[in-house]
C-alpha positions as CSV (number, residue, x, y, z in Angstrom):
1,M,93.8,88.0,87.4
2,R,92.1,85.8,84.7
3,N,91.9,88.3,81.8
4,F,93.2,91.8,81.2
5,T,90.9,93.9,79.1
6,S,90.2,97.0,81.2
7,A,90.8,98.6,84.6
8,H,88.0,96.5,86.0
9,D,90.1,93.4,85.7
10,V,92.6,94.9,88.2
11,T,91.8,94.7,92.0
12,D,94.7,96.9,93.1
13,I,96.2,99.4,90.5
14,D,98.9,100.6,92.9
15,A,100.1,97.0,93.5
16,L,100.3,96.3,89.8
17,V,102.2,99.6,89.3
18,Q,104.7,98.5,91.9
19,T,105.1,95.1,90.3
20,A,105.9,96.8,87.0
21,L,108.4,99.2,88.6
22,G,110.0,96.1,90.3
23,Y,110.5,94.5,86.9
24,K,112.0,97.8,85.6
25,A,114.5,97.6,88.4
26,D,115.2,93.9,87.9
27,P,113.8,92.6,84.5
28,F,114.8,89.0,84.9
29,K,114.0,88.3,88.5
30,D,111.1,86.0,87.4
31,K,112.9,84.7,84.4
32,V,111.7,81.1,85.0
33,L,108.1,82.0,85.8
34,G,107.0,81.4,82.2
35,T,109.3,78.5,81.4
36,N,107.6,76.1,79.0
37,K,104.7,78.6,78.6
38,R,103.6,80.2,75.3
39,I,101.7,83.4,74.6
40,G,100.0,83.8,71.2
41,C,99.7,87.4,70.0
42,L,97.0,87.9,67.4
43,F,97.1,91.2,65.5
44,L,94.1,92.3,63.4
45,N,95.8,95.6,62.8
46,P,99.4,96.8,62.8
47,S,101.4,97.6,65.9
48,M,105.0,98.5,66.8
49,R,105.3,99.4,70.6
50,T,102.6,97.0,71.7
51,R,104.0,94.1,69.7
52,L,107.6,94.6,70.6
53,S,107.0,95.4,74.3
54,T,104.8,92.3,74.8
55,Q,107.3,90.0,73.1
56,I,110.1,91.4,75.3
57,A,108.0,91.2,78.5
58,A,107.2,87.6,77.7
59,Q,110.8,86.7,77.1
60,N,111.8,88.4,80.3
61,L,109.6,85.9,82.1
62,G,110.9,82.9,80.2
63,M,107.9,82.6,77.9
64,E,107.9,82.0,74.2
65,A,105.9,84.6,72.2
66,I,104.4,83.7,68.9
67,I,103.1,86.5,66.6
68,F,100.3,86.0,64.1
69,N,99.0,88.7,61.8
70,V,95.4,87.6,61.3
71,G,94.2,88.2,57.7
72,N,97.7,88.9,56.3
73,E,99.3,85.6,57.2
74,G,96.2,83.4,57.6
75,W,92.5,83.2,57.1
76,A,90.1,86.1,57.7
77,L,88.1,85.3,60.8
78,E,84.3,85.6,61.3
79,F,83.2,86.7,64.7
80,E,79.4,86.9,64.5
81,D,77.6,83.8,65.9
82,E,75.2,82.2,63.4
83,A,76.8,84.0,60.5
84,I,76.2,82.7,57.0
85,M,79.8,82.6,55.8
86,S,79.3,83.4,52.1
87,G,81.5,86.5,52.1
88,S,85.2,87.2,52.6
89,T,85.6,85.4,56.0
90,V,87.0,81.9,55.8
91,E,87.1,80.6,59.4
92,H,84.9,81.2,62.4
93,V,86.4,82.3,65.7
94,K,84.3,79.5,67.2
95,D,86.5,77.0,65.4
96,A,89.8,78.9,65.6
97,A,89.8,80.1,69.2
98,P,89.7,76.6,70.8
99,I,92.7,75.7,68.8
100,F,94.5,78.8,70.0
101,G,93.5,77.7,73.5
102,N,95.3,74.4,72.9
103,Y,98.4,75.9,71.3
104,F,98.9,78.7,73.9
105,D,98.8,79.3,77.7
106,I,97.8,83.0,77.2
107,L,96.2,84.6,74.2
108,A,96.6,88.3,73.4
109,I,94.6,90.1,70.7
110,R,94.7,93.5,69.1
111,T,91.7,94.7,67.2
112,F,90.6,98.1,65.9
113,P,87.2,99.8,65.5
114,S,85.6,100.4,62.1
115,L,84.6,103.9,63.1
116,K,81.5,103.3,61.0
117,N,79.0,101.7,63.4
118,R,79.3,102.7,67.1
119,E,77.0,100.0,68.3
120,D,79.1,97.3,66.6
121,D,82.4,98.8,67.8
122,Y,81.3,99.4,71.4
123,S,79.9,95.8,71.6
124,E,83.6,94.6,71.7
125,L,82.5,91.5,69.9
126,Y,86.0,90.4,68.8
127,I,87.6,90.2,72.2
128,K,84.5,88.9,73.9
129,Q,84.3,86.0,71.4
130,I,87.9,85.2,71.8
131,I,87.4,85.0,75.6
132,K,84.2,83.0,75.1
133,Y,85.8,80.3,72.9
134,A,89.5,80.2,73.7
135,G,89.2,78.8,77.2
136,I,92.5,80.4,78.4
137,P,93.4,83.8,79.8
138,V,93.1,86.7,77.3
139,V,95.0,90.0,77.2
140,S,93.8,93.0,75.2
141,L,96.6,94.6,73.1
142,E,94.0,97.2,72.2
143,S,90.3,96.9,71.4
144,S,87.6,99.0,69.7
145,T,87.0,101.0,72.9
146,L,90.0,100.5,75.2
147,H,93.8,100.2,75.3
148,P,94.5,98.9,78.9
149,L,98.2,98.1,78.5
150,Q,98.8,101.7,77.3
151,S,96.8,103.1,80.2
152,L,98.6,101.0,82.8
153,T,101.8,102.2,81.3
154,D,100.5,105.8,81.7
155,I,99.7,105.3,85.4
156,I,103.2,103.7,85.9
157,T,104.9,106.6,84.2
158,I,103.0,109.2,86.2
159,Q,103.7,107.4,89.5
160,E,107.3,106.9,88.6
161,T,107.7,110.6,87.8
162,L,106.1,111.6,91.0
163,L,108.3,109.2,93.0
164,N,111.4,110.6,91.3
165,S,110.5,114.2,91.9
166,S,112.9,115.7,94.4
167,S,110.4,118.2,95.8
168,G,107.0,116.5,95.2
169,I,103.9,118.5,94.8
170,G,102.3,118.0,98.2
171,R,98.8,117.3,96.8
172,K,96.9,115.2,94.3
173,P,98.5,115.7,90.9
174,K,96.5,117.6,88.3
175,I,96.2,115.5,85.2
176,V,94.8,117.0,82.0
177,L,93.7,114.9,79.0
178,T,93.6,117.3,76.0
179,W,92.3,116.7,72.5
180,A,94.6,117.5,69.6
181,P,94.1,118.0,65.9
182,H,94.8,115.1,63.5
183,V,94.6,114.6,59.7
184,K,92.2,111.6,59.9
185,P,89.6,110.3,62.3
186,L,91.0,108.2,65.1
187,P,89.2,106.0,67.6
188,Q,88.4,106.9,71.1
189,C,90.1,103.9,72.7
190,V,93.2,105.5,74.1
191,A,91.3,108.5,75.5
192,N,88.5,106.2,76.9
193,S,91.0,104.0,78.5
194,F,93.1,106.7,80.0
195,A,90.0,108.3,81.5
196,Q,88.8,104.9,82.9
197,W,92.2,104.2,84.5
198,V,92.8,107.6,86.0
199,N,89.3,107.6,87.5
200,A,89.8,104.0,88.8
201,W,93.1,105.0,90.2
202,G,91.4,107.8,92.1
203,K,94.6,109.7,93.1
204,A,94.4,112.7,90.8
205,D,92.5,115.9,90.0
206,F,91.5,114.9,86.5
207,V,90.4,117.3,83.8
208,I,89.4,116.5,80.2
209,T,89.4,119.3,77.6
210,H,88.3,119.2,74.0
211,P,86.3,121.2,71.5
212,E,82.6,121.1,71.5
213,D,81.1,117.9,70.0
214,Y,84.1,115.8,71.0
215,E,82.5,114.4,74.1
216,L,83.6,110.8,75.1
217,S,81.2,108.2,76.5
218,E,80.3,109.0,80.1
219,E,80.9,105.3,80.8
220,F,84.6,106.2,80.8
221,T,84.7,109.9,81.8
222,K,82.4,109.9,84.8
223,G,84.4,111.4,87.7
224,A,86.5,113.8,85.5
225,S,85.9,117.5,85.1
226,I,85.2,118.4,81.4
227,T,85.8,121.8,79.8
228,H,86.0,123.2,76.2
229,N,88.5,125.8,77.4
230,Q,92.0,124.3,77.0
231,E,93.8,127.3,78.4
232,E,91.7,127.2,81.6
233,A,92.2,123.4,81.9
234,L,95.9,123.6,81.7
235,K,96.3,126.0,84.6
236,G,98.3,124.3,87.3
237,A,98.5,121.0,85.5
238,D,101.2,118.6,86.5
239,F,100.7,116.2,83.6
240,V,99.2,116.8,80.2
241,Y,98.3,113.9,78.1
242,V,97.8,114.9,74.4
243,K,95.6,112.7,72.2
244,N,93.3,113.0,69.2
245,W,90.0,111.2,68.9
246,S,87.1,111.4,66.5
247,T,83.5,112.2,67.5
248,Y,81.5,109.8,69.7
249,N,77.9,111.0,69.2
250,D,78.0,111.5,65.5
251,Y,80.3,108.6,65.3
252,G,83.8,108.6,63.8
253,K,83.8,112.1,62.4
254,I,86.2,115.1,62.3
255,Y,84.3,118.3,63.0
256,T,87.3,120.6,63.5
257,N,91.1,120.6,63.0
258,D,91.6,123.9,64.6
259,P,95.4,124.3,65.0
260,K,94.9,126.3,68.1
261,W,94.3,123.0,69.9
262,M,97.9,121.8,69.2
263,L,99.7,122.3,72.5
264,K,102.5,124.9,72.2
265,H,104.8,126.5,74.7
266,K,102.7,129.6,75.1
267,R,99.9,127.6,76.7
268,W,102.2,125.1,78.5
269,V,103.6,128.0,80.5
270,H,100.2,128.2,82.4
271,T,100.9,124.7,83.8
272,N,102.9,123.7,86.8
273,N,105.9,122.8,84.6
274,A,103.7,119.9,83.4
275,K,105.2,116.7,82.0
276,I,103.9,116.1,78.4
277,M,102.6,112.6,77.5
278,H,101.5,111.0,74.3
279,C,101.0,107.3,73.5
280,L,102.8,107.5,70.1
281,P,102.9,107.5,67.1
282,V,102.5,111.3,67.0
283,R,102.0,113.6,64.1
284,R,104.7,116.3,64.8
285,N,103.5,119.9,64.5
286,V,99.9,118.7,64.0
287,E,99.2,117.0,67.4
288,L,102.2,118.3,69.3
289,S,104.8,120.9,68.4
290,D,108.5,120.0,68.1
291,E,109.3,122.3,71.0
292,M,107.0,120.3,73.3
293,L,108.1,116.8,72.1
294,D,111.8,117.7,72.2
295,G,111.8,119.7,75.3
296,D,112.6,118.7,78.9
297,M,109.0,118.6,79.7
298,S,108.4,115.6,77.4
299,I,108.3,112.2,78.9
300,V,106.9,110.4,75.8
301,T,110.1,108.2,75.5
302,Q,110.0,107.2,79.1
303,Q,106.3,106.5,78.7
304,A,106.8,104.3,75.6
305,S,109.7,102.4,77.2
306,N,107.5,101.6,80.2
307,R,105.3,99.5,77.9
308,V,107.6,96.5,78.6
309,W,107.1,96.7,82.3
310,A,103.3,97.1,82.1
311,A,103.1,94.0,79.9
312,Q,105.5,92.1,82.1
313,A,103.5,92.9,85.3
314,V,100.2,91.8,83.6
315,L,101.7,88.6,82.2
316,S,103.3,87.7,85.6
317,E,100.0,88.3,87.4
318,I,98.1,86.0,85.0
319,L,100.8,83.3,85.2
320,K,100.8,83.4,89.0
321,S,97.0,83.4,89.2
322,N,96.4,80.6,86.6
323,G,99.3,78.2,87.3
């Protein structure tokens, strides 16, 4: 593995999941793999779980992790080629990225969409420019359209839950991604990414449910069943992933905040005792009710904790592949 920006960078998802679960069982078994290596983590927007889990994962492998909040702690970067830099940006990525490439062995970057111009956001300019000019392996800590470490974590958590099930389900698990209300427009990246990874994994009956006008890009959802009827979608579900996202076609808008879409127990009972997932942070009693988050069906804490092992598996694969 050279870079990690989407499911397409992974040749064998199951193997990567097993690597992650191996690290969960024995976190320090490769504690010298990253000795004398550094990872630079560049944050263009805030983070908690992504930042902490990546630092811990790197340290478990013997790497030094250096965190830099771009814009807050240093110069605002320009990413457009041939830009006339007469505005607020001070340094071009073309000048900064090669330096990062000399400072670090792996570069990780977290960006965020503007939710104003779909074409700009979906071009993934920031991470592509970093890859183009840094000259070292690059890991996405979330981009404008995808959140691959989160999605790898999600697959790890689903697989782990299935493995730990005493009875099993004897068939492909039914996984439902359901839209939820929110107080502000959120990007599509987590939903896009989860859809991409579940489809690439290919071992589930996958359903996406959302109100009308909240369609995601077919680039990521192709292969999933899509319905506007949440109650119907939930029938027989084994896993329910709850997430808000704003509109894709009329980009970055909120058309509805219908509280009926917040998952409650009365709809959960139609599932197959489904496990409830969310990437966090979560707006309690807006996206998900307390009874769901605090109930035995919730695996959100397990899911968030597995972020370490997802990051550790990715970093180890990159270290092994790139010397």
